[in-house]
C-alpha positions as a Markdown table, in Angstrom:
| # | Residue | x | y | z |
|---|---|---|---|---|
| 1 | Met | -7.5 | -25.9 | 24.5 |
| 2 | Ser | -4.0 | -26.1 | 25.9 |
| 3 | Phe | -2.4 | -23.2 | 27.6 |
| 4 | Leu | 0.0 | -22.5 | 24.7 |
| 5 | Ser | -2.9 | -22.6 | 22.2 |
| 6 | Ala | -4.8 | -20.1 | 24.3 |
| 7 | Val | -1.7 | -17.8 | 24.5 |
| 8 | Phe | -1.0 | -17.9 | 20.8 |
| 9 | Ala | -4.6 | -17.8 | 19.6 |
| 10 | Gly | -5.1 | -15.2 | 16.9 |
| 11 | Ile | -1.4 | -14.5 | 16.4 |
| 12 | Gly | -0.1 | -14.7 | 12.9 |
| 13 | Phe | 3.1 | -13.9 | 11.2 |
| 14 | Arg | 3.5 | -10.9 | 8.9 |
| 15 | Thr | 5.4 | -11.0 | 5.7 |
| 16 | Ala | 7.9 | -8.4 | 4.5 |
| 17 | Thr | 6.3 | -8.7 | 1.0 |
| 18 | Pro | 2.5 | -8.5 | 1.4 |
| 19 | Ser | 0.5 | -9.2 | -1.8 |
| 20 | Phe | -2.6 | -7.5 | -3.0 |
| 21 | Ala | -5.5 | -8.4 | -5.3 |
| 22 | Pro | -7.2 | -6.1 | -7.8 |
| 23 | Gly | -10.0 | -4.2 | -6.0 |
| 24 | Asp | -8.2 | -4.3 | -2.6 |
| 25 | Glu | -8.2 | -0.9 | -1.0 |
| 26 | Val | -5.0 | 0.0 | 0.9 |
| 27 | Thr | -4.1 | 2.9 | 3.2 |
| 28 | Ala | -0.4 | 3.9 | 3.2 |
| 29 | Phe | 2.0 | 6.8 | 3.1 |
| 30 | Val | 3.3 | 8.1 | -0.3 |
| 31 | Ser | 7.1 | 7.6 | 0.1 |
| 32 | Gly | 8.3 | 9.2 | -3.1 |
| 33 | Val | 7.9 | 9.7 | -6.8 |
| 34 | Gln | 9.2 | 7.3 | -9.4 |
| 35 | Asn | 8.8 | 7.7 | -13.2 |
| 36 | Gly | 6.2 | 10.4 | -12.7 |
| 37 | Glu | 4.0 | 8.3 | -10.4 |
| 38 | Ala | 3.5 | 8.4 | -6.6 |
| 39 | Leu | 5.1 | 5.5 | -4.9 |
| 40 | Leu | 3.8 | 3.5 | -2.0 |
| 41 | Arg | 6.1 | 1.1 | -0.2 |
| 42 | Ile | 4.3 | -1.4 | 2.0 |
| 43 | Gly | 7.0 | -3.6 | 3.5 |
| 44 | Asp | 9.1 | -4.6 | 0.5 |
| 45 | Ser | 6.1 | -4.4 | -1.9 |
| 46 | Arg | 5.6 | -1.3 | -4.0 |
| 47 | Leu | 2.5 | 0.2 | -5.6 |
| 48 | Ser | 2.7 | 2.9 | -8.2 |
| 49 | Val | -0.2 | 5.4 | -8.2 |
| 50 | Ser | -0.9 | 6.8 | -11.6 |
| 51 | Gly | -3.2 | 9.6 | -12.8 |
| 52 | Ile | -2.1 | 12.4 | -10.4 |
| 53 | Asp | -1.2 | 15.7 | -12.0 |
| 54 | Asp | 1.7 | 16.5 | -9.5 |
| 55 | Pro | 2.5 | 13.4 | -7.5 |
| 56 | Ser | 5.2 | 15.3 | -5.5 |
| 57 | Thr | 2.4 | 17.1 | -3.6 |
| 58 | Leu | 1.4 | 13.7 | -2.1 |
| 59 | Val | 4.9 | 12.7 | -0.7 |
| 60 | Asp | 4.5 | 12.0 | 3.0 |
| 61 | Glu | 0.7 | 12.1 | 2.8 |
| 62 | Arg | -1.5 | 9.2 | 3.9 |
| 63 | Val | -3.7 | 8.0 | 1.1 |
| 64 | Leu | -6.3 | 5.4 | 0.3 |
| 65 | Val | -5.7 | 3.6 | -3.0 |
| 66 | Arg | -7.5 | 0.9 | -5.0 |
| 67 | Val | -5.2 | -1.8 | -6.4 |
| 68 | Glu | -5.6 | -2.3 | -10.1 |
| 69 | Ser | -2.8 | -4.9 | -10.7 |
| 70 | Phe | -0.2 | -6.7 | -8.7 |
| 71 | Asp | 2.6 | -9.1 | -9.7 |
| 72 | Glu | 3.4 | -11.5 | -6.8 |
| 73 | Thr | 6.8 | -12.5 | -8.3 |
| 74 | Thr | 8.2 | -8.9 | -8.3 |
| 75 | His | 5.9 | -7.6 | -5.5 |
| 76 | Thr | 5.0 | -4.6 | -7.6 |
| 77 | Gly | 1.7 | -3.2 | -8.8 |
| 78 | Gly | -0.4 | -0.3 | -9.9 |
| 79 | Ala | -3.2 | 1.5 | -8.1 |
| 80 | Val | -5.4 | 4.5 | -8.4 |
| 81 | Leu | -5.9 | 7.2 | -5.8 |
| 82 | Val | -9.3 | 7.1 | -3.9 |
| 83 | Glu | -8.6 | 9.9 | -1.4 |
| 84 | Val | -6.1 | 11.7 | 0.7 |
| 85 | Val | -6.8 | 10.4 | 4.2 |
| 86 | Asp | -5.4 | 13.4 | 6.1 |
| 87 | Gly | -3.0 | 16.2 | 5.5 |
| 88 | Arg | -2.7 | 19.0 | 2.9 |
| 89 | Gly | -4.7 | 17.2 | 0.2 |
| 90 | Leu | -4.3 | 17.7 | -3.5 |
């Protein structure tokens, strides 16, 4: 292994638009509410979290969600709330 290979081993590049697959679980902060759903912004990708009575209570909370759908061309998708990781809760 060359010196440069050793230095850069395990280093990868991150993308501004991560993609997700149905069933993936993601932890992120709720950044707002859009169309009555909690909105997670992960880089330039967005996940809408449905099925929450009052999504405004989750703004600025860290949540764990399970991805249900994701469109890689628009970098948008839908998810369901698994749990509030920390904070005030529901």
